[in-house]
N, C-alpha and C positions, 0 to 999 in steps of 0.2 A: 851687605851688612847694614844692620839697623842701629840707630843711635841708642836705642834702649839696651842693646847688647853691649855697648861700650861702657856705659856708666849708668847706674840706676839714678834717676832724678831724685831730688829732695822731695819732701812731702807735698810741695806745691805742684810737682809734675812738670816743672819748667827748668830749662837749662840756661846757663849763662852764655854770653857771647863767646867767651874764652873756650868753654867746653865745645861749643858748636864749631868754632874755628879748628880746634884740635881734631875733632871727628872728621871734618871735611879735608883736613890737610892743607889749610890755607892760613894766612896770617890773620891776626885779630882785626887789622884794618880792612882786609878784604871782606871778612864776615860782616863787619860793620857797614861797609858800602852796600853789601847785598841786602841788609836789613833796611838801611836808609832809602834805598832805591825801590823797596817794596817787593823785591824778588823772593825774600823770605819774610813771612809774617812774624811780627814780634810785638811784645808789649813793653812799653816804657814805664817802669815802676817808679821812676823819679817824679815826685810831685812838683818840686821846684828846683831851681838851680840850673846851671849850664851843662852839667854832666848827665848823660842819659844812663839809665840802669835797665838795659835790655834783658828780657827774659823770653825764651822761645820754647814752644811746644815741640816735642820730638816729631810729631806728625807733620808739622810744617817744614822742619828740616828734611825729613825723609821725602816729602813730596818734591821739594826742590832738588834734592840729591838724585832722586829717580829720574827727573826730567833731564838732568845733566847727563846721566848715564845713557839714556835713550839717545840724546843728541850725539854723544861720543860714538855710540855703536853705529848710528846712521852714517856718521862721517867716515867710518871704517867700512861701510857697506854691509853691516850686520843688522838684520831686522829681527 
């Protein structure tokens, strides 16, 4: 499944961290850790302040999601 199929992005073409977490079936905190660790590329739109305003391209989520699926399949012996 592709993120674009789940919800059409706003005119910026970017998704919120909450939307990405829902797509991946993980908590907001887990998605945030994936972004902060650099496993999923994201842009922080917050210019100042302590709170981040992450936005993520569908292609970056899909790339990570596909890598995870490949790893899962390999662990099950599926190539």
